[in-house]
C-alpha positions, 0 to 999 in steps of 0.5 A, a space after each residue: 830414350 833409346 832401346 826397345 819401344 813397344 808400339 800399338 795402333 789404336 782406332 779411337 781415343 777410348 782404346 788408346 786411353 785404356 792402353 795408356 792406363 794399363 801401361 802406367 799400371 805395369 808400372 811405367 813412368 809417364 815420360 816413357 809413354 807417348 802418343 803420335 796422332 794426326 788429330 789433336 787429343 784432349 790434354 792428358 787423355 792418353 799420355 801425360 807429357 811431364 817434360 818441361 817446356 824450355 821455349 822461354 829459357 832458350 829464347 831469353 838466352 838467345 836474346 841476351 846472346 844477341 844483345 851482347 853481340 849487338 853491343 860488341 858489334 856497335 862498340 867494335 865499329 866505333 873502335 875501328 872507325 872512330 868518330 872524331 868530334 872536337 879532337 875526341 872520339 865519341 860513341 853515339 848512344 842512339 845508334 848503339 841501342 838500335 843495333 843492340 836491339 836488332 841483333 838481340 831480336 835476331 838472337 831471340 828468333 834463332 833461339 826460338 827456332 832452335 828450341 822449336 826444332 828441339 821440342 819437335 824432335 827435328 834435331 835428332 841425328 842418327 837415331 831411328 824415330 818411331 813413326 807409322 803412316 797410318 796415323 794420318 788416317 786418324 789412328 793413334 799410335 801409342 809408344 812405350 819405351 821398355 826394357 827388353 824381356 819381361 817388361 816388353 812382353 807385359 806391355 805388348 799384352 796390355 796394349 793388345 788387351 786394350 784393343 791395340 792392333 798391330 802391336 809390335 816392338 821396334 828399336 828406336 827412340 821416343 
């Protein structure tokens, strides 16, 4: 999501949860509201993340891609450097299985790293990501992606009424 993001800083979970409820009453969709905090928040206390978790799928895709690459590597090696036994070229199965397994695990590891970076938002390029260094002091940053104009004004009012300090709008992405 890119566009206008309303950002408010909150002292405690109760105030941030009240602001989250006020934003949902505007109405704003769940995927347009998020929080940033240095301390763990109770699940679904302030915002509800409705995005699906793609870790298992990406890891499995990486494993299958690695397994195919391992089979291709092993069989390509046998084709380039045939092992002639009794006048015939043979393919030894145990080493092929070992190579396939090792490269499949490498593919799963790379898939997990890619999925982790994507889920943490570290694969965003050329976008301004919302951040405030005061979250490291225990404050909670509540962000809402809104349409410019009336919806932004109503979101700012809702956050201020719920006890938000330094409520402002920024250009960026959640």
